[in-house]
C-alpha positions, 0 to 999 in steps of 0.5 A: 710529646707536644700536641698541636691542633689546628682550630676555627679562629675569631677575628675581626670582620675584613668585609666590615673594616677595611683597616685593622689598625685602629683595632688591634692593641699592644699586649695587655701588660704594655698598655700603660693608662695614656695608651689605653685612653686613646685606644679606646677612642675606637670602640671596637679596639681589642683593649676593651677585652684584653684590658678592660675597665670597670673594677670589680665589673671589669671581667663582666664587661669584657664579656659583654663586649666579647658578645656584642662584637659577636652579635654585630659581626664585628668579630667573626668565626672561621667555619672549619679548624685550621692551623694559621700562618703570621708572616712578619714583615720588618725592617731592622737597621735598614735591612728587610726581613720576612719570617713566619709564625704558626698558629694553633692549639697546644694541649696544656700540660705541666711543664717538663723537659719537653715544655719549658718555662724561664720566667716567674709569674707574679700572682696578680698577673696570673690571677687577672688572666685567669679570671678573664679566661674564666668569664670570657671563655676565650683566649684572647692573646696567644702564648708564644713559643720558640722551637729549634729547626736548624735546618729550617725545613717547617719554614721551607714548606710554609714559604712553599705554600704561601708562594701562590697564597692570598692573605686573610687580612693584614695590619700594620702595627708597631712598624711591622706588617702582619699578615694571616694566612689559613693553612687549607693544605692537608700536606702541610697541616700534617707536617706542622702536627708531626713536627711538634710531636717531638720538638721542645718548645720554649715558652718565651712570651705569655707565661702568666697566660699559659699558667692562667689556662693551666689553672683554669684546666686542672680546676675544671678537670676536677670539677668533672671528675669521671666525666672528663674526656681531655677533648674539652676546649679548656684543655688546649691554649692558643699559641703561636710557634717561631723558629730559634734559628730565624735571624730576625727573632729576637729576646729583647730587654723590657725597660722599667718605668717608675711611678713615684720613687718618693725621694728627690733625683739627688737622693736616688743618685746618692742612694745608687752611688755605692754600686754605680758611677754616673755619666750624663748626656745633656740636650737642649732642642728636639734634634739633640734629643733624638741624638741624645736617646740614640746616644744612650743605647750606644754607650751601654753596647760600647760599655758592654763591649769593655765589660762594663754593665750599664743602664740608662736612666731618665727622671722628669726633674731633670727633663734635659738630661739622661744618665748613664749608670755603669756598675763598678763591680765585678760582673757575673757571667751567668746572671742577666742585666734585669737580675742585676737591676733588681738586686743593685737598683730597684731593690734599693727603693720601697717597693715602687710601682713598676710599669714595663716597656717592650720598645726603646721610645715610649719610656722616654716619652712617659716621662715627658708626659708626666705619667711616671716620675723615672725609667730605666733603660735596659739592653744586652739580651742574648737569645743563644745565652737565654735558651741555654740558661733555660735548658739549664732550667734557670728561672728569671724574674717577671719581665726579664725579657720579651719576644720580638715581634710582639704579636698584637692583640686583636690578630686572632683569638680561641673561644671555648664556646664558639671555636671548633678543634681539629681533633684527631 
């Protein structure tokens, strides 16, 4: 049984900043070195908290930054607990969509039939997020869950509530508009609590954040012993909940970048030639390049309709060429593209350093800038298939897919020390 509670959020001060666009950041696991460098030109950017610098001192630096922001009223804390609604306005293939996420605290529990995970968590990411929680005493980014409400009953109540409501603040990020509303109506707050009492939850983004919070909770519980009450702030994790049946909710592929293959592009293609056949898309100017990028995505999808699994590939030594790699063997319908990729492509190289990208454009750009040697473009994630496999207790490799829309870092956070909780 999921227990979802309101809390007093911590967020950037709307009286101090007229626009939050320079303050929010991508999620920490999608911030490349070049992106981080640009973000940190703004001294109050949220990346200082979720992706701190300083090697052995980095978590202390995050703590100092966080408390400095509180002391200078860069961040403020709501006076009373509430749920929050994230309204996301976005355009997809020329169509405008508006949909809603519900933000609150979830009581931390082990995974079960009511709380399902789906991706393996790397130890490095787990320990990194654990240390950030432990030192800053915050959940700086939410864990995102999908729930099923086919009749959209909860969405309907949210729409009614928002019909005459003014947002607390709004942010434009990645071509989406995010509006944050405070739920100050007791009836809707009770409806939210009641709804989540029985509904299963599917963890869809932030597995490392949830596992880190779970690890910290168990350690603190053991440390407190008989003094443990179950009401301590570390028993809860900052969470956002989205309806599976919302047509603008997607589960998208995560593209892969490789820092250094250690071999030439000729040897890369030769290594993959037993499993893949190659096609080439060439371009000679920026206009043709934009068309070529769209063509990569189009060909991957067209091949899929023909029963062919394909990946895009771009390498810095072939700077005016994109490759289409098409798998030349029988496909297993129950396996994901990323599983094929890990088994038949990335495993062929000597444990290269991998970067991950949640959008389609950035991978091309980081190769052009010289930050990475090559990237692979992955497509074809189907949310119905993913949820079906999760319900069968299937788990996937880290970064097998991502949730869309991404929630910007810095919209809101939960502080163990300063946020109050609406305990029953």
